[in-house]
N, C-alpha and C positions, 0 to 999 in steps of 0.2 A: 426501323429507327434504332439507333444504338441505345443500350440500356444505360440509365443514369448511374453515376457513381457517388459514393460518400467518401470524402477524404477525412481520415482521422489523423490528427496531430497529437501524438502521445509524448509529452515532455517528461521523460524519466529522470532518475537520479544521476545518470551518467551519459545518457544519449537521448536524442529526439528521434522518434520513429514516425515516418509518414506511411500510412497504409491506405490503399484503395479497396473499398468493399462494394459489392453489389448490394442492393437493398435487402436481399434475402440472406445476408450474412456471409456470403462467399468472399474470401480474401482473394483479391485479384493480383496485387503486387505490393511490394513494400521496399523502403529504403531507410537507412538509419545513419545518423551523424553524431559522433561523440563530442563531449565538451568536458573541461576539467572542473574539479572542485579545488578551491584555493584555501590554504590554511595559513594566513599571514601571521597569526598568533596562536598560542596554545588555546584550545577550546573553540577556535573559530573554524567554521566550515562554510565557505561562501561560493556562490556561482554568479556569473555575470549574465544578466538578461540579454545583453548584446550577443553573447555566445549562443543563447537559446535561439534568438531570431536568425542569426547566421545559419545555425543548424537547420532551422525550419525551411529556410530558403534553399539550402543545398540539398536537403532530403527530398523536397518536393520536385526540384529540378531534376533530381536523379530518377524520379518516377517517369518523367517525360523522356529522359534519355533512354530508359528501358523500353520505350515504345507505347506507354500509356497515353491516352488522349486527354489533355487537360480540358477540352470542351465538354467532356462527359461529366465533369464534376458538378453535381447539382446541390450539394450540401457539404459544409465543413463542420466537424464535431471535434472538440478539444477535450483532452483529459491530461492528467499529469500528477507528478509527485505532490504529496500533501505535507502540511505543517511548516512549509517555508513562508517567509514574509518578504515582500518587496514594497518598500515605501516609495510612492511616486508623487510627482507634482500634478498640476492640472492638465499637462500635456502627455501624461503617461510616461514621463521620463523618470527612470529610476534614480533616486537620490543616493542610494548605496547599493552594493551588491545584494543579492538575495541571501538572507540568513536561512540556510537549509535545515532540514530535520536534524542533522548531526551537529549543528552549531550549539555549543553549550556555554556561551559567554554570559547568559542571563541567570546564573545560579543564584545570585543574591536576590534578584527580582522574583524568582520563583519562590524562594523562601519567604519573602515579604508577602506575597499574595496568599500563600498557604497559611501564614500566621494571621493575616487579616480575615480571611473567609473561613478557613478550616478545611482539612482534607475531605471530610465526609460531605460538607456542603458543596464543595467543588464537584465532587463525583455526582451528587444528587442533581446538580444543575446541568452538567455537561456530559455525564456518562463517561468521563475520562479522567485520568490522573494528570497531575500538573508537575512537571519537572523543568529543568533548565532548557530543554529543547522545545517546550510548549510555546505556541504563539503568544499567549497572554504575557508570559515572562519577557519575551522579546519585545512586545509592544511597550511594556514598562521600561525596558532598557532604552528604547528609542526616546521615550518621554524624557528620560534623564540626560539625553544629548540635546541640550537646550537650543543651540544654534541650528541644529538639524530639524527639530520638532516643528518649528514655526513654518517650515517650507513644505511639510508633508500634507498633501491633499487627501490621500486615501491609501490604505494598506491593502495589497492584493496578494493572493496566492499565486504561485508560478503560472498555472494554466490560465488563470484569469488575466494576468498581465499579457500573456501571449494572445488571448482572444482580443484584448483591447488593441493590440497592434494590428489585428486584422480588421476590426470594425471602426475603431476610433470613437465608439459610442459610450454610453453611460456605464460606469463600473458596476458589474453584477457578479454574482456567484451562485452556486447551487447548494442544496441542503447538505450534501455529503461534505463538500469543501468547507461549508460554514461550521459543521460539527468538528472537522479537523482543525479549525482555527481555535477551538477551545473556548469560544465565546458564545456558543449556540446553546440555547435552552432546549434540550431534547424532548421535554415534556410539552412545553408551550410553543415549540416550533418557531423560534425567532431569536434574534440577538438578545443576549442576557444583559439587562442593564447592570446587574450586580457584578458580573464578570468584567464588563466594560469599565465600570467605575473602579474596580480593583486594579485594572491595568492602566488607569488614567487615560483611557482612549475614548473620546466621544463616539457614539454610534454613527454619527455623521461621517466619520472617517473610515467606516467600513462599507463595503459594496452592498447594494440591495440584493436580497435573496429572491431568486426566481426558480421556476421549474426547470429542470435540466433539459426538458424537451421543448422549451420555449425557443423562439428565434431571437437572438440577442442583437442582431444587426446584419449588415451585409458587407462584403469584402470591398475595401476602399480601392480606388484606382492605383494608389501608390503601393499598397501591399500586394495587389494583384500582379503588378509589373515585376516585383521581386520574386514572387512565387511562380511566375509563369502561368497564371490563371486569368480568366476573364473577370472583370470587376462586377460587383453586384451579386455574387453568389451568397445565398443566405448562410448564416453561421449560427449553430445551436449554442445555447448557454453551455451545454456539456456537463460533465460531472468529473469529480476527482477520481484518482485511479482505483478507489474502491468500487467503481462501476464494474469492476471485474465480476462481482457477484451477479450482475445482470448477464454478462457474457457466459457465466457458468450455469445460468438457468435457475438460480435460487429464488423460488416464488412462494413456497408453502412453509408454514411454521414447522420447524424440525429439519428442513433442508440444511445440509452441512457441506462446507467446502474447505479443503486444504489448499493453501498456497505455499509453495516451497521455492523461494528464490534465495537471495543472500540471507534473509531471515526466514522464519517459518511462521505461518499463521493458520488458525482454525477459526472459522466463523459459522454461526448458525442463525437462521431466520427465526425470530420470535414474534408473536402477535400482540405483545404488550411490553412496555418498558420493564426490564429486569430490575430486581432489587438485589444488589450484591454489596452488603455492608463492608466486606473485606476489600472491595475495590480491585479484586483480582482481574476481572474482565472489564472490557470497555463496551460502550453502547453507541451505535450510530443509527441515524434514520435510514430506512430503506427508501428507494425511489418508488416503491409500490406503496400507495396509501394504506395505513393501518398495519404496517409491518416495520420492524426494526431489525438491525443486525447486531448480534452480540458475539464477542470473541476476544481474541488477543493475539499477540505476536511474540515469539521467542526472539532472542538476539542472534542466535547462531544456527543457521540452517545451512544453505549452500556455502556460506562464508567459512564454516568450519571445515567442510570438505575441501574448499579451495586452499585454506591455510595448510592443511595436511599435505595436499598435492604439492604446494610450493615447498614445504619443509622437506619432502622427499625428492624435490627437484625433478618431478615428473612433468613432461611436456604435455601429455594427454590426460584427460580426466581419469580419476580413480576408478578402478574396476572392482566391483563387489564380487568376492569369491566365497565359495563354501570352504570352511576350514575343518581340519581333523580334530582340533581341540577347541573348547570354548575360548573366545577372545577375552582380553581384559575388559573391564567396564570403563567407559569413557563418559565423564561429565563435561559437556561441551561449552562451558561458560567462558569462552575465550575473550568475549567483550562484555563481561557481566551477563546478566540475564534479566529479561523483561518478564512477561507473563509466563507462568503464573507465580514465579519466584520473586520478581521485582527486587533484585539485589544488584545494583550497578557495579559493585566492587567484587562480585564473585569471580572465581577463576576456575580454569579447566583442570581436570585430574584424570590420569590413567590409574586404575587400581587393579591389582591382581596380576601384574606382569611376572612371567616366569621364563625359565630357559626354553620351555617348549614353544614360546611364541616367536613368530617371525613377522615380516612386514605385512603379509596378508592378514594376519590376526589383528594388527593395529589398524589397518584400513577398515576391516569389518567393524572393529570397535567404534570407530568414528561414525560410520554409517548408523550403527545401532544407537549410539549416544544421541544423535540428532533425532532419530525416530522416537527414542524414549522421552526426550524433552517435549515432543509434540503429543505423545500419549498423556503425559502429565497435564498438558494444557487441555486435551480432550476431556479428561476426567473432571477438571475444574469446570469446564463448560457445561458438562452434563449435570454436575452437582447443582448448578444454579438454574439452568434452563430446561432440564429434562432430557430425555433420551433423544438422540439424533435419529433420523430416518435410517433405513436399512443400509444405505450406501453413503459413502463420503466421496464427493466429487473432487477430482484432482486434475491438475494440468496434464495436457498431452505429454506422453513420454515414450521414448524408445528403449528405456532401460527397464526391462521387465523384472530383473532381479531386485532392483531398488524398490519398485512398486510392490513386489511380493513381500519383501521384508517389512515394509510399512504396514501392509495388510495384516501380516502376522503379529506385529507389535500392537496395533490397534485392536486386533481380533475383530475386524470389520472388513467387509468387501469394499474395495476402492473402485471407482468408475471414472476412468480417464475421459476427458472431453475430446471431441473431434477437433475443435478449434485449437490451434497452437498458441493463440494469444487471446485469452478471454477478456482481458482489459480492453484491447483495441476493438474486439467484437462488441463488448458492452457499449463502448462509445459510439460505434457504428449504428447500433440499434437505437440509441438515443437520437442520433442524427436522422435515422429513418423515420422515427416518430415525428420529429420536428418537420420533416419533409412531407408528412401526411401519408406515408406508405402504410403505416399501421395506426389503428385508432388509439392504442395504448401500449405500454411496455409489456404487459402480460401477453398480449397477442403476438408481439414481436418475438418474445422469448420462446413461446410455444411453437412458433413457425421456424425460427432460425437456429436454435440451440440444440445440438445433437450430442449423444453420448456414445462412447465406445463400449466394448464388452467389459463386464465386471472382472476384477482380479480378486479372488477369494483367499482368505487365510487358510493356512494348513491346520487341520484339526489336531495334529500332534505336536504343534510348535512348543518348544521348551523355553521360549523367550519371556514368559510371564515371571519365572523365578529370577531371571536376570534383570527384568524391569524392577522388581521389588528391591533388589540389591541397589539398582540405580537410585531409587527413591531414598533408601537409607543413606547412601553416600552423599546425595544432594543435601539432605538435612545435616549430615555430619560436616560437610565443607562449609555450610553457612554458619553452623554453630562455632566452628573453628575461626571463621572470619570475624564473628562477633567478639570472641575472646581476644583476638589480635587488636581489634579496634579499641576495645576497652583498655 
C-alpha cells in the first residue's frame, strides 16, 4: 500500500509553495507560484486573496503534473505570512485586499493605541511592540472606515483565510498566529479584552483559537475540484510561519535558531515569559506547552546582500572572498532597523573607505555588516534570556564561507539543518500529529528533525575588534539621526 502524504500549503510574502511530505518528514516534491504586492498609495502594501487562491490551485496542480499521486494525500496543513489582515463577510469573501506586514497606513491609529494603553503595558500584554504595521492599528483603521466596518464578519490572518477556502468551516486560528495579531495575551493564553477594546474590535470578530494540531474541517468538493484532490481530506488548523522553530527542532530552554532570509532573526526557547522592560525582544508562545519563544528580527538580512548585488549589476549572487586588507565597516540599515535598535529612520553607512579597497572589499563589508547586526541581536537575546546552548541552528546552506563568517562573528558553532525548508517541515509535522502519526510534537520533532555537521569558529578570528567598531558606528549614526530630527 502506498505511503500517505501530507500536503503543506505555505502562503509566503511573495509566493505560495505547495510541498508534499511523507509522515517521517521527508520532502517528496514541491512547486511554487508567485503573486504581486500592490502599492496603490504611499505606505500601502496589499495583496489579493484571489491571487493566493489561484496560486494554491496552480501550485498543487503542478505537483500532479510532476507525477505525484493526489490520491495519497491524507492530510493538508497550512502555514503562512504573519501580521496581515483580511476582513471578510459571512461567506469568507474578502471585503478589501489583505493589508500585509509592510502596510503602514495605520500610523495615526498606532499612535492612538500607544497613547491610550502605553508602550510598556502593550508589551506586558502581548510580548510585542506596536507600530503602524501591527494588526491592532490596522483594525482601528478599519473601524474608522464606517461604511466598510458594518459589513465585516471576522478578521482573518492570510493562512487562516486560505484554510477557510478549503473547509468552509468556522473561522479558527492557532496560538502563534494569534500572538502575531498583537491582540493575544501571552500570559493568560487568550484574546486580550484590553487590546481588543483599544482597537475597537469586538472579540466576536476574531477567530476562535485552537491547537495547531487540531483538525479544523475537511476539504469541500468545490475546493477539491480546483486543487485536483479528493474531497473530504482532513485539514489541520496549522500554524503561522514561525512554525519554523518546530521544523528546526527547538524543544529545550536555551535552544537557539537563526533565520536568514530577506530579514534576519534569532530566537531562543525559554521556559518562562521573559521580562524585558526595554521592549528590545518579542515573545511568542511555543507550540510545546510550558515553553515560549523569545527573540527578534533585523530589517536587513538577505535584502542588504540583494541590494548590493543589484547595485553592482551582478546577475549571480554575491561571492564572499578573502581580502588582503581589512574591508570598510558597513552599517546595513538600508530600510531602518528593527531589533535590537528599533529605529525606523536609520540609514546605512560605509565607514573607512580607502584607495586600497576594491569591489571584493565592499562585498565582504556587506556580508560582515549583516553578520554584525545579528551578533548585536544575539547579545541582546542572551542579556535578557541567558546563555544559548552550545550551537545555533541555521537553515541548510551550500555557502560554507558565509556560514563560516557568521560562526566567526558570533564566536559560536553553527549547525545547519538537513531540511532545506524548516517552515514547511514544521507545518508537515503539525499535520502528521493531526493525522495521528505521532502522539505529540515533541515525538514528531525527535523523529523527523535531523542536523548536519557543526561549523566551528576560527580561534584566531580578528572580527571582534571590527564588531566593536560596528557597535560604535551604530550608536554614532543613531545619535546623528537624533540631532537631525531635532
